[in-house]
PLY file of the C-alpha trace (Angstrom):
ply
format ascii 1.0
element vertex 286
property float x
property float y
property float z
element edge 285
property int vertex1
property int vertex2
end_header
153.01 99.99 69.80
156.25 101.46 68.56
158.68 103.47 70.63
157.59 106.71 68.98
153.92 105.99 69.66
154.69 105.26 73.31
156.49 108.60 73.65
153.57 110.48 72.08
151.05 108.62 74.28
152.87 109.28 77.55
153.33 112.93 76.55
149.79 113.73 75.39
147.85 111.94 78.14
149.52 113.73 81.11
149.21 117.04 79.23
145.45 116.55 78.73
145.03 115.55 82.37
146.92 118.66 83.49
144.78 120.89 81.27
141.61 119.30 82.65
142.68 119.83 86.25
143.67 123.43 85.47
140.30 124.10 83.86
138.49 122.71 86.90
140.48 124.87 89.30
140.23 128.08 87.26
136.48 127.82 86.56
135.37 126.67 90.01
134.70 130.21 91.24
132.86 131.28 88.08
129.97 128.90 88.54
127.04 130.19 90.60
124.42 127.74 91.81
120.88 129.11 91.96
119.55 126.09 93.88
120.98 123.39 96.09
121.30 119.73 95.13
118.05 118.77 96.93
116.03 121.32 94.98
117.67 120.20 91.72
116.78 116.55 92.33
113.24 117.38 93.46
112.53 119.53 90.42
113.91 116.80 88.13
111.22 114.46 89.49
108.21 116.70 90.13
108.83 119.60 87.70
107.14 122.06 90.05
109.29 125.06 89.09
110.45 124.57 85.50
107.09 124.20 83.79
106.47 124.99 80.13
103.66 127.13 78.74
101.54 125.13 76.28
98.64 127.16 74.87
98.35 129.03 78.16
98.56 125.90 80.34
101.59 125.09 82.52
102.72 121.54 81.66
105.66 119.32 82.54
108.61 119.27 80.12
108.06 115.53 79.66
104.79 116.22 77.81
106.59 118.34 75.21
109.18 115.58 74.87
106.41 113.01 74.36
104.81 115.10 71.59
108.15 115.52 69.82
109.09 111.83 70.07
105.65 110.74 68.86
105.89 113.10 65.90
109.39 111.84 65.03
108.30 108.19 65.17
105.16 108.80 63.09
106.97 110.82 60.41
109.72 108.21 60.17
107.20 105.35 59.96
105.21 107.10 57.21
108.38 107.86 55.24
109.55 104.24 55.49
106.14 102.92 54.45
105.90 105.20 51.41
109.47 105.39 50.14
111.32 102.33 51.49
109.02 99.32 51.83
107.75 99.39 48.19
111.40 99.14 47.07
112.21 96.03 49.13
114.20 93.45 47.16
114.61 89.69 47.38
118.27 90.24 48.22
117.99 92.81 51.04
120.26 95.76 51.53
121.64 96.92 54.85
118.66 99.05 55.88
116.13 96.44 54.73
118.01 93.73 56.63
118.08 95.92 59.74
114.31 96.48 59.60
113.61 92.81 58.99
115.78 91.76 61.92
114.12 94.20 64.31
110.60 93.24 63.23
111.52 89.55 63.26
112.88 89.83 66.79
109.64 91.27 68.19
107.55 88.88 66.10
109.52 85.93 67.44
109.06 87.24 70.98
105.29 87.39 70.43
105.11 83.91 68.89
107.21 82.36 71.62
105.18 83.77 74.53
101.72 83.75 72.92
101.50 80.93 70.36
97.68 81.09 70.09
97.12 84.81 69.38
100.16 86.82 68.34
99.25 88.90 65.27
98.32 92.12 67.05
100.70 91.37 69.92
103.76 91.54 67.70
102.72 94.93 66.33
102.03 96.35 69.80
105.26 95.26 71.50
107.19 96.46 68.43
105.58 99.92 68.68
106.03 100.08 72.47
109.65 98.92 72.30
110.56 101.41 69.58
108.86 104.24 71.49
110.71 103.40 74.71
114.05 103.12 72.90
113.74 106.38 70.95
112.22 108.35 73.84
115.07 107.25 76.11
117.70 108.30 73.57
115.85 111.60 73.13
117.49 113.11 76.21
120.89 112.77 74.55
119.83 115.31 71.91
119.73 118.09 74.51
116.95 120.25 73.08
116.50 123.44 75.11
113.05 124.92 75.75
111.90 128.13 77.38
110.15 127.71 80.72
107.16 129.67 81.92
109.36 131.63 84.33
111.60 132.88 81.55
114.43 130.40 82.06
115.64 127.53 79.92
115.48 123.78 80.44
116.74 120.76 78.54
113.86 118.51 77.59
114.04 115.20 79.48
113.06 111.73 78.34
109.22 111.43 78.22
109.18 108.33 80.43
111.29 109.98 83.14
108.04 111.79 83.99
105.87 109.62 86.24
102.77 110.52 84.22
104.27 109.18 80.98
105.42 105.96 82.65
101.98 105.38 84.22
100.26 106.04 80.87
102.37 103.44 79.05
102.00 100.90 81.87
98.21 101.29 81.95
98.03 101.13 78.15
99.91 97.82 78.16
97.61 96.46 80.87
94.54 97.57 78.90
95.91 95.86 75.79
96.39 92.63 77.75
92.84 92.89 79.16
91.27 93.43 75.72
93.18 90.44 74.36
92.01 88.26 77.25
88.37 89.31 76.82
88.52 88.75 73.05
90.04 85.28 73.42
88.38 83.90 76.56
85.60 86.39 77.43
84.87 86.32 81.17
87.70 83.94 81.96
90.20 86.21 80.23
88.86 89.20 82.17
89.27 87.39 85.49
92.78 86.29 84.60
93.72 89.88 83.78
92.12 91.34 86.91
94.03 88.80 88.97
97.24 90.60 87.98
96.01 93.93 89.39
99.54 95.02 90.33
100.85 94.67 86.78
100.30 98.28 85.63
101.90 99.57 88.83
104.98 97.38 88.42
105.33 98.25 84.73
104.96 101.98 85.36
107.38 102.24 88.27
109.91 99.94 86.60
110.07 102.31 83.63
109.99 105.43 85.77
112.59 104.23 88.26
115.06 102.99 85.67
114.94 106.09 83.47
114.82 108.48 86.41
117.89 106.93 88.02
119.96 107.66 84.92
118.67 111.21 84.74
119.38 111.87 88.43
122.92 110.55 88.13
123.49 112.85 85.16
121.97 115.80 87.05
124.24 115.05 90.01
127.31 114.98 87.78
126.36 118.24 86.05
125.64 119.94 89.40
129.26 119.79 90.47
131.44 121.62 87.96
134.48 119.57 88.96
132.75 116.53 87.46
131.14 118.21 84.47
133.97 118.20 81.95
134.40 114.64 80.60
132.44 112.41 82.98
128.91 113.50 81.87
129.58 112.25 78.35
130.51 108.79 79.59
127.82 108.59 82.27
125.04 110.03 80.09
125.67 107.81 77.08
126.26 104.69 79.18
123.14 105.02 81.33
120.94 106.12 78.45
121.90 103.33 76.05
121.71 100.70 78.77
118.25 101.80 79.92
116.95 102.18 76.36
117.78 98.59 75.44
116.88 96.95 78.75
113.56 98.72 79.36
112.34 98.22 75.79
113.07 94.49 76.04
111.64 94.10 79.55
108.30 95.75 78.76
107.96 93.81 75.50
108.74 90.55 77.31
106.32 91.17 80.20
103.50 92.27 77.90
103.88 89.25 75.64
104.09 86.82 78.58
100.95 88.08 80.33
99.13 88.41 77.01
99.95 84.78 76.25
98.63 83.68 79.65
95.26 85.43 79.42
94.66 84.42 75.77
95.57 80.75 76.21
92.50 78.58 75.54
91.31 76.46 78.46
92.44 72.85 78.53
89.55 70.46 78.03
89.77 67.29 80.03
88.61 64.20 78.18
86.45 62.05 80.41
87.50 58.41 80.20
84.58 56.02 80.02
84.70 53.28 82.63
83.87 49.85 81.15
80.59 48.39 82.33
80.71 45.28 84.43
79.62 42.22 82.54
76.62 40.53 84.19
76.47 36.81 84.21
73.74 35.21 82.16
71.24 32.68 83.60
72.97 29.75 81.90
76.31 30.72 83.40
74.72 30.93 86.82
73.20 27.44 86.59
76.43 25.94 85.34
0 1
1 2
2 3
3 4
4 5
5 6
6 7
7 8
8 9
9 10
10 11
11 12
12 13
13 14
14 15
15 16
16 17
17 18
18 19
19 20
20 21
21 22
22 23
23 24
24 25
25 26
26 27
27 28
28 29
29 30
30 31
31 32
32 33
33 34
34 35
35 36
36 37
37 38
38 39
39 40
40 41
41 42
42 43
43 44
44 45
45 46
46 47
47 48
48 49
49 50
50 51
51 52
52 53
53 54
54 55
55 56
56 57
57 58
58 59
59 60
60 61
61 62
62 63
63 64
64 65
65 66
66 67
67 68
68 69
69 70
70 71
71 72
72 73
73 74
74 75
75 76
76 77
77 78
78 79
79 80
80 81
81 82
82 83
83 84
84 85
85 86
86 87
87 88
88 89
89 90
90 91
91 92
92 93
93 94
94 95
95 96
96 97
97 98
98 99
99 100
100 101
101 102
102 103
103 104
104 105
105 106
106 107
107 108
108 109
109 110
110 111
111 112
112 113
113 114
114 115
115 116
116 117
117 118
118 119
119 120
120 121
121 122
122 123
123 124
124 125
125 126
126 127
127 128
128 129
129 130
130 131
131 132
132 133
133 134
134 135
135 136
136 137
137 138
138 139
139 140
140 141
141 142
142 143
143 144
144 145
145 146
146 147
147 148
148 149
149 150
150 151
151 152
152 153
153 154
154 155
155 156
156 157
157 158
158 159
159 160
160 161
161 162
162 163
163 164
164 165
165 166
166 167
167 168
168 169
169 170
170 171
171 172
172 173
173 174
174 175
175 176
176 177
177 178
178 179
179 180
180 181
181 182
182 183
183 184
184 185
185 186
186 187
187 188
188 189
189 190
190 191
191 192
192 193
193 194
194 195
195 196
196 197
197 198
198 199
199 200
200 201
201 202
202 203
203 204
204 205
205 206
206 207
207 208
208 209
209 210
210 211
211 212
212 213
213 214
214 215
215 216
216 217
217 218
218 219
219 220
220 221
221 222
222 223
223 224
224 225
225 226
226 227
227 228
228 229
229 230
230 231
231 232
232 233
233 234
234 235
235 236
236 237
237 238
238 239
239 240
240 241
241 242
242 243
243 244
244 245
245 246
246 247
247 248
248 249
249 250
250 251
251 252
252 253
253 254
254 255
255 256
256 257
257 258
258 259
259 260
260 261
261 262
262 263
263 264
264 265
265 266
266 267
267 268
268 269
269 270
270 271
271 272
272 273
273 274
274 275
275 276
276 277
277 278
278 279
279 280
280 281
281 282
282 283
283 284
284 285
């Protein structure tokens, strides 16, 4: 760093800090809170007040988010299948290489944890991982929606709603159960039922991780003194971290348990014991 750059740096940074502090002080009295921090946190979890009207029915904002994310994923998948995949080349481009690496990663995860039956498993954990990743990043878009009471709310991540997290956890458990029954019939069913706490752990792991990021962001936005620069850092950091980690964790757990319940039983080979040789009459007389 040259001397001129150092002078500019040490001039601009204190000036920006002073402007930030001045903005916080001058705007502190302009912000009116309609609810306290407890009510804000409670509504972020239960959505009892800020419900959305869907064909005359009051629903949670997470349901609207789930519909939008599902539509985005389906439209993108159809467009890639029609316009991109038929044009794949032997020497891949950047987008083709990106798709092949993502698909190969989930396919390798399925083959490593379930070597006996992994065709459908790879497709499922790929779809579930992509849905978790995109739905988690969805809250960064900041789409506003009118509530039933006439207010406005920013649509949250679909899996930050407990109902969405439970639905995905139960769907993964049902997929594991169907795979176990298909591969090992009654034995596979018993192995799956033995892990009765699996859908609960999957659901609350997703819900807790995504909700924690949302609550931290809500807490930062609640206090105007923290809502200038910090929300950008906190929101992006928590969202990206949870998107990657939760997509990988659910894909890993699903593939591991699927591999356990679909593993064929080990057959034990019975070793034949050699018969004792009886002495003949001539040997006895000798």
